[in-house]
Structure formats: C-alpha cells, structure tokens
N, C-alpha and C positions, 0 to 999 in steps of 0.2 A: 371392498377396498380396506386393506389393513393398514390403518393409520396409527395404531396404538404402539407399534414397535419404537423402542429408544433409538435415539441417534447414534449412540456409541455402538449398540447391537447392529445396526444397520451397515455401519463402517466395518465392524469386525466381521460380518458374515461375507461382505464384498472381498475383504482382504485374504480370508481363508480360500475364497475361490480363485483368486489371482495367484496365490502361493502355490496352488495345486497344479498351476500351468506355467510355474517358474518364473512369475513376475512379483517382485517385492516393490510395492508401491507405498509402503507404510509411511515413508517419509512426508508424502503429500498430505496424509491425512493427519500426521503428527503437526504439520504446520497449520492445516486448517482448525485442528482443536486448540492450538495455542491462540490463534486469532479469535475464535469463538469464546474461550474462557476468559482470556485478559482484555480484549478490546472490543468485543461486540456488547450488544444491549441484552444478551441472553443470561448473563452471569452477572447481576448487578452486586456490587459489595454492600453489605449491611451498613446502615447509618452508625457511625461510632460516636460514643460520647464519653464523657469523663471516666465512667465506670470501667470500660473495656478498651481505654487508650494503651493502658499498659500491656494488654495482651497484643495489641497490634504492634507495639514496639519491640515486644520479645520476638514475635514472628519475623519482623524486619531484620533484627540482629541475626536470627538464625540462618535468614536468607543471604545476608551478606558474608556470613562465615562460609556458607556453602559455595558462594561465588568466588570468594578468596582461595577456596581449596580446590578450585577448578571444576566444581560440580555444576554445570551449565545446561545439562540434559534433563530437565524437569519433565515429569509425566504430566499431561494434561487431561485427565479424565473428564468425559462429558456427563458423567453421573447418570441421571434418570432423565435427563432431558429428552422429551419426546420428539420423534423426527419431525413432525408437522410443526415444530417451532422454527425450523430453518426455513428462511425465505430467499428468494432471489437477490435481494439487496445484500444479504450476507455474502453471497457468492461474489457479487460485483465489488463489495468492499474488500473482500479478501484478495482478489486478483488485482484489483485496480489501486488499492491503498497499502495493505499490509505487505504484500510480498514486494513492491517497489521500496517501501520503507527499508526492508531487509537488505537492499541493494542486490537483488538477484539479477541473473542475467536474462535476456528476452527468451533464451531457449528453455529456461526453468519455468518462465511464465506460460510458455506454451505446453510444456509438459505437464504442468498443473491443469491446464485448461482441458488437455487431451483425457487425463485420468479423471477428473471430476465429470467430464462429459460421458465416459464409460460407466461410472458410478451411477449417474443419472438414469441411463439406460438399463442398468441392474435393477434399480428401484422400480422403475415402470413394469419391467419383465415380470417381477416377482409380486406385482400387485400392491406395492407399498405406496405408489403414486398414480394418480389418474394421468391420462394423456394430456389434459390441459395443464396440471402441474409440471409435467415433464417438459412440455413445450416453453412455459414460463421460466424455467431454469435453463434451458438451452438457450433462449433469448438473451438472458443476463450474460451468459458466456460469450456469445456471438458479439454483444455490444463491448465487452471490455477486454477480452484476451488480447487482440491485435493491438488495440490502444495501449494497454499497459506494457506490452512488448517494445512498442515503438517508444514510450517514453522511457523505458529502462535502457534501451540502446542509446537514447538521447543523453541521459544522465551519465552513461558510462563515457561516450565520447566526449562530453564537456568535462567531466573529472580529469582525464588525461590531457585535453586541451588547455585547461587552465593550469595544471601542474607542470606542463611543459613550458609555460611562460608565453604560449603563443597568443594567448587571449589579450595580452598587453601590448600596445603599439610601441615600436622602438623609441619613437620620438618622445613618448612620455614616461618611459621607464625611469626610475629614479627621482622622478617629481613627487611632489608632496601630495597626499590625498587632502582634499578639501571637504570630503563628506562620505559617510558610509550609510547604507541602508541594508538591513539583513532581516530574515525571517521568511515566512511563506508568502510567495508573490505569484499572483495570477497573470498570465500572459494577457494584456489587454488588447493588443493588436500586433501583427507581424506584418511589415511592408518591407520595400526595397532597402531601407536604411537599418533595419535590424527588429529587435525585439523591444516592445515598450510594456514595462511591468507595473503593475498596481499592487502596492503594500496596503494592508489594512491600516497601518501607522501612519501612512502618508495620504497628504490630501490631494495628491495628483499623481498622474502617471511619471514614472521615471525611465529615461531611455532617450535615444535608442541605444540598445546595446548591440554593437556591430558584431556580427559572426559571419563565417563563411557561407555562401549560398547552399553549399551541400548540408550543412549542419541546419540551416533554417528551413530545409525541406522536412525536417522531423518535428518541428515545432508547430504546435496548433493553438489557435487562440482558445482560452480558458484552461490550458494547462497550468499546473500549480508546481512551482520551482521551490525547493528548500535552498536558498541562495543568498549570498553576500555580495552587494555591488559596492564599488568604490568609485569616486569621481576624481578624475586628475585633468587639469587643463581644460575644464568643461565638459569633458567625455566621461561616459559611464563604462566601466569595465566590470567582468566579473571577477571577483577576489577568489570566492570560494563556491563550491556547488555541492549539494547532497542529491537527495532522491528528486526525481520528477515524477509528477502524479497526472494522469490523464483528466481532462476536465470533467468526464462523465461520472467521477466520483465525488466530485465536489459541487456544491451549490452555494449560492449567496446566504448569509446568515439569515435573512429576513424570510428566505424561501424555505429554510431548513426544517423538515418534518419528518426525516427518516432516521438512521441509526445514529447513535451517539458515540462517537469516539472518545473513549475515555483515557486513552494514553497516546 
C-alpha cells in the first residue's frame, strides 16, 4: 500500500485523469485546498512574537493591497503534506462547515460530494488507500452531504423569506424592538410553535420563532444558525440570517476533541 504520496500529487494525478476524459473538476479541489490550508488543523501558523510581528504586518498589508486590486484568486498549495494526514473528519468539516460558510447552493454541495467520492475510489483503485480507509471516507460523505445540502437550502429560503419582510408579522411591523440576540445559535428544539434557539451568550432558550410549516420541515435539532433575532411585542422574529450548518459538524464545547476551526 503506497501511503507515502503527497496529497497535492494525489489530487494532481486524479485531475489529469479527469481532464483526459473531458471533465474539469479542479474547482472542487481548489476549494478543498483553501479549506485545508486556511481553516483546518493541518497547516498551523507559527507562533508570532515581537521579533517577527513586523513581518506579519507587512504580509497583511500586501494581502490587503492585492484584495483591493481585485486579486482574490489565491493559489492554495498543499506543499509536501502526506496523503495519510487527511482524515474523514476533514471531509465532514469541509462539506458541512466550510462550503455552507461560503453560501453555496445545495447542488454545489452534492457536486462536491460526488467528485470527492470519485476521487476516493481512484485512491483505492491505485493502491493509495486500503479498503478500510476508503470505507471510512465514504461514511463521512454519506453522513454529511445530504445534511449540508438540506442546511444550505434552508439558509437560502430563509434569506429571501426574511428579506421579503414575510418573517415579520404585519401586526408588529413598525413596533420598537425591545431586545436583540445575534451570533451562532443552536436549534434546541422544534415543535408546532416554531424554533427554540440556544445562544452561548444567553442563559436560556429564546423563542419560539414562528415559521411556515414547509420551512420547519427543513430544520433539525442541533442545527447551528448564523442569525440575528429581534423581539417585538413579546415575539421573536428573524432580523437577519446567514449560513446554516448541520449539527453533525458541531459538538458542545466540553465534548470537543476534533478539528480546530481557526477562522
């Protein structure tokens, strides 16, 4: 079993094969590389001290200049990272957290899942992975792809629902807000009244947030919303909403022993 191959080489070899049959799927692996380099535990930044702080500031200044010039397509080279450093948890985190954070569609989620599944098969076929390792990675995909697709669909529907003003009951429009809560909120429970949220900054559940039954069908307990709630006339409403993440990529802080999200 050849486990010494570099991750970048394993990706490049696969992409060359795909290009030969007319399939350009490089964007999938560009996104994966971006996640692994900047957001996973595989490329930890060195500890900075006063002696090299000026170097960091200079690099940051150069990056800001490039962004202002419209150069946002940075390369994300995986360097000499061995293939065997990649774990199923990285795949789950990439599909279930990184891609929803980028506000992609559910179709994009499924496309990434299919392509990664094909790549996993390539790695097994060419002897880079054992059958057991291959099955572990497929299990991670099976766990997260449809859940992430559901969460992305929910986020998209809620975005337009809130922007249209439909989330605010006509009888309370124009009333003064008496309270706000914002941040990452976990769905504590869903019942006939709506969604009850738990914010880390709050000592109790907030809700219910009443939504149409058809929308509630897409909500699962333990989903994590990037959300702002406002209270008017004693009722909670969604004021703004961003990505929604499936609960399978989040754990309670005291249980957390896995990957460290650094951004």
